C-alpha positions in Angstrom: -16.7 23.7 11.9 -15.0 21.8 9.1 -11.6 22.8 10.6 -12.6 21.4 14.0 -13.7 18.1 12.5 -10.5 17.7 10.6 -8.4 18.2 13.8 -10.5 15.6 15.5 -10.1 13.1 12.7 -6.3 13.7 12.7 -6.2 13.1 16.5 -8.2 9.9 16.1 -5.8 8.6 13.4 -2.7 9.4 15.6 -4.2 7.5 18.5 -4.9 4.5 16.3 -1.3 4.7 15.0 0.1 4.7 18.6 -2.0 1.7 19.5 -0.8 -0.2 16.4 2.8 0.6 17.3 2.3 -0.8 20.8 0.8 -3.9 19.4 3.7 -4.3 17.1 6.2 -4.0 20.0 4.3 -6.7 21.9 4.2 -9.0 18.9 8.0 -8.6 18.4 8.7 -9.2 22.1 6.6 -12.4 22.1 8.4 -13.6 19.0 11.8 -13.0 20.6 10.8 -14.7 23.8 9.3 -17.7 22.0 12.1 -18.2 19.5 13.1 -21.9 19.0 16.6 -21.2 20.3 15.4 -20.1 23.7 13.1 -23.1 24.0 16.0 -25.3 23.1 18.3 -23.7 25.7 15.7 -24.1 28.5 15.2 -27.7 27.5 19.0 -28.4 27.5 19.3 -27.0 31.0 16.6 -29.2 32.3 18.2 -32.3 30.7 21.6 -31.4 32.1 20.2 -30.9 35.6 18.4 -34.2 35.5 21.5 -35.9 34.1 23.7 -34.5 36.9 21.2 -35.6 39.5 21.1 -39.1 38.1 24.9 -39.2 38.0 25.0 -38.2 41.7 22.5 -40.9 42.6 24.5 -43.5 40.7 27.7 -42.5 42.4 26.1 -42.8 45.8 24.7 -46.2 45.0 28.2 -47.4 43.8 29.7 -46.0 47.0 27.1 -47.9 49.2 27.7 -51.1 47.3 31.5 -50.8 47.7 31.2 -50.2 51.4 28.7 -53.1 51.8 31.2 -55.3 49.9 34.0 -54.2 52.2 31.8 -54.8 55.3 31.0 -58.4 54.2 34.6 -59.0 53.4 35.8 -57.9 56.8 33.1 -60.0 58.5 34.2 -63.0 56.6 37.8 -62.4 57.6 36.9 -62.0 61.2 34.8 -65.1 61.3 37.4 -67.3 59.6 40.3 -65.7 61.6 42.2 -65.3 58.3 42.7 -61.6 58.2 45.5 -60.9 55.8 46.6 -57.4 56.6 45.1 -54.0 57.4 42.6 -53.1 54.7 41.7 -49.5 54.4 38.1 -49.3 55.3 36.3 -46.0 55.6 35.4 -44.7 59.1 31.7 -45.0 58.2 32.1 -48.7 57.2 34.1 -49.5 60.4 31.5 -47.7 62.5 28.7 -49.7 60.9 30.6 -53.0 61.3 31.2 -52.2 65.0 27.6 -51.3 65.6 26.4 -54.5 63.9 28.7 -56.6 66.1 27.6 -54.9 69.3 23.9 -55.3 68.3 24.4 -59.0 67.7 26.2 -59.3 71.1 23.2 -57.8 72.8 21.1 -60.7 71.3 23.5 -63.6 71.5 26.7 -62.6 73.3 28.1 -63.7 76.6 26.6 -61.5 79.4 28.8 -59.5 81.7 27.7 -57.0 84.4 29.7 -54.3 86.2 28.2 -54.0 89.7 28.3 -50.3 90.6 26.5 -50.6 93.9 29.6 -49.9 96.0 30.4 -46.4 94.7 29.1 -44.6 97.8 32.2 -45.8 99.7 34.6 -44.3 97.1 36.3 -41.0 97.0 35.8 -38.5 94.2 39.2 -39.4 92.8 38.3 -43.1 92.8 34.9 -42.2 91.1 36.8 -40.4 88.3 39.2 -43.3 87.8 36.3 -45.8 87.7 34.6 -43.6 85.0 37.7 -43.8 83.0 38.0 -47.6 83.4 34.4 -48.0 82.2 35.3 -46.0 79.1 38.3 -48.3 78.4 36.2 -51.4 79.1 33.6 -50.3 76.5 36.4 -49.5 74.1 37.9 -52.9 74.4 34.5 -54.5 73.9 34.0 -52.5 70.7 37.3 -53.9 69.3 36.6 -57.5 70.4 35.9 -60.0 67.7 33.3 -61.6 70.0 31.9 -58.7 72.1 30.1 -59.2 75.4 26.6 -58.1 76.1 27.5 -55.5 78.7 25.4 -54.3 81.7 26.1 -51.4 84.1 24.0 -52.3 87.1 23.1 -50.3 90.2 23.9 -47.1 88.4 21.6 -44.4 89.6 21.1 -41.3 87.6 21.5 -39.1 90.7 24.9 -40.7 91.6 28.3 -39.1 91.4 29.5 -41.9 89.0 26.7 -41.3 86.6 27.5 -37.6 86.4 31.2 -38.3 86.1 30.6 -40.8 83.3 28.6 -38.2 81.3 31.3 -35.5 82.0 34.3 -37.7 81.1 33.0 -40.1 78.5 31.8 -38.5 75.2 28.6 -40.2 74.0 28.2 -42.2 77.2 24.4 -42.3 77.0 24.7 -43.7 73.4 27.0 -46.6 74.5 25.6 -49.9 73.2 25.2 -51.5 76.6 22.4 -51.7 79.2 22.6 -49.1 81.9 20.2 -49.7 84.7 19.5 -48.9 88.3 18.5 -52.5 88.9 20.9 -55.1 90.4 22.2 -58.2 88.6 19.8 -60.3 90.6 16.9 -58.2 89.3 17.9 -59.2 85.8 19.1 -62.8 86.1 18.5 -65.8 88.3 21.0 -66.2 91.2 22.1 -69.6 90.0 23.4 -68.2 86.7 25.5 -65.5 88.3 29.3 -65.8 88.8 30.8 -62.9 90.7 34.5 -62.4 89.9 36.5 -61.3 93.0 40.2 -61.7 93.8 39.2 -63.1 97.3 37.3 -66.1 96.0 38.6 -69.6 96.8 37.8 -71.1 93.4 39.7 -70.2 90.3 37.7 -69.6 87.1 38.5 -72.5 84.7 36.3 -71.7 81.7 33.6 -69.3 80.6 30.1 -70.7 80.2 27.6 -69.2 77.8 24.8 -70.0 80.2 26.4 -67.9 83.0 26.3 -64.2 83.8 29.7 -62.8 84.9 29.8 -59.9 87.3 32.8 -57.6 88.0 32.8 -55.4 91.1 33.0 -51.7 90.2 36.0 -50.8 92.4 39.4 -49.2 91.8 43.0 -49.9 93.0 43.0 -47.2 95.6 40.0 -48.6 97.5 41.1 -49.2 101.1 38.3 -51.5 102.0 39.4 -55.1 101.8 37.2 -57.9 100.4 34.5 -55.4 99.5 33.5 -57.2 96.3 33.7 -60.6 98.0 31.3 -59.3 100.7 29.0 -58.0 98.1 28.9 -61.4 96.4 28.1 -63.0 99.7 25.4 -60.5 100.3 23.8 -61.5 97.0 24.3 -65.2 97.8 25.9 -66.0 94.4 28.8 -68.1 93.2 32.2 -66.5 93.3 35.4 -67.2 91.3 38.7 -65.5 90.7 41.0 -65.2 87.7 43.5 -68.1 87.8 46.5 -66.0 88.6 48.0 -68.3 91.2 47.6 -71.3 88.8 49.4 -69.7 85.8 51.6 -66.9 87.2 54.5 -66.5 89.7 56.0 -63.6 91.5 58.8 -61.7 89.8 61.7 -60.2 91.7 61.6 -56.4 91.5 63.4 -53.5 93.3 60.3 -52.4 95.1 59.3 -56.0 96.2 55.8 -55.1 95.0 53.2 -57.8 94.1 49.5 -57.3 93.7 46.7 -59.3 92.2 44.2 -56.4 92.4 43.3 -55.3 88.9 41.2 -52.5 87.4 37.8 -53.5 86.1 38.9 -52.9 82.5 42.0 -55.1 83.0 40.0 -57.9 84.3 37.7 -57.6 81.3 40.6 -57.6 78.9 41.9 -60.8 80.3 38.5 -62.4 80.3 37.8 -61.3 76.7 41.2 -62.6 75.6 40.6 -66.0 77.1 37.2 -66.2 75.4 38.9 -65.4 72.1 42.0 -67.8 72.5 40.8 -70.4 75.0 44.2 -70.0 76.7 44.7 -68.5 80.2 48.4 -68.4 79.5 48.0 -66.3 76.4 45.4 -64.1 78.0 47.4 -63.4 81.2 50.6 -63.0 79.2 49.0 -60.3 77.0 46.9 -58.4 79.5 48.2 -58.8 83.0 50.0 -55.5 83.9 53.7 -56.0 84.2 53.9 -53.5 87.1 51.9 -55.8 89.3 55.0 -58.0 89.9 53.8 -61.2 88.3 54.8 -63.1 85.2 53.4 -66.2 83.5 55.0 -69.3 84.9 57.4 -71.1 82.5 56.1 -74.4 81.1 57.6 -77.4 83.0 60.4 -79.1 81.1 59.7 -82.7 80.1 62.3 -85.2 81.4 64.8 -86.3 78.7 64.0 -89.7 77.3 66.8 -92.2 77.5 
């Protein structure tokens, strides 16, 4: 019996010893994990991460301030007409400036509509050409120092032209212009509308901020004569033509070709240039296509004084 008790006591002591060993290991592990050096390393990493994040935020703020400064500078140069070169602005700044100008034009700019009610009479080829002309017209307006508030009227979503504009013109639905199925007379009083057509009797002398100018959405290949003039008569609105006869003369050429029929974007470029310069001579000189067989008439020579 004494021998059995001794064995039991020895086993009990061995168990206690193993437990104490395990406790010692846990204590040593805790001490290693909680050493001051490890705490300091973790703290340093947090500080470094916060510092880098703060530096990134500071750099972003500096970049935004720089771009805003550049934007204001460009606006000042454009307003004063004293641009002194070709400053290297980032694409993001240029895009923001353009968007700001177009947004302002939609509030205060001269109003110009493109009447797209006559596309049913056009061929598929003409529809594609017109879609390209609308893209170029919008591109010119984006670059203009004084953009127009543009309207595409009578443009139905189920029309061939609408589908072709989406197919050909990237981002067409995001153009900063008003696209509507309504006509110009649904949007503006008839007495404010001036329909520009080459068949009008009266030449356009100036551009009035109180008027709404309308271009007929047709192309050079259109075989129907006076279609835009007939449309203006149908609307019972005032008509006018670009003053080509007043400022230009025919030029001799091998093909004996002369035409006053212009693409819708060409008419827009001339009109926009006149609004910017106040000179029909400069506008026609810069934007009337040379292939049409016309040149700006030379200024009359003053008689020599005795």
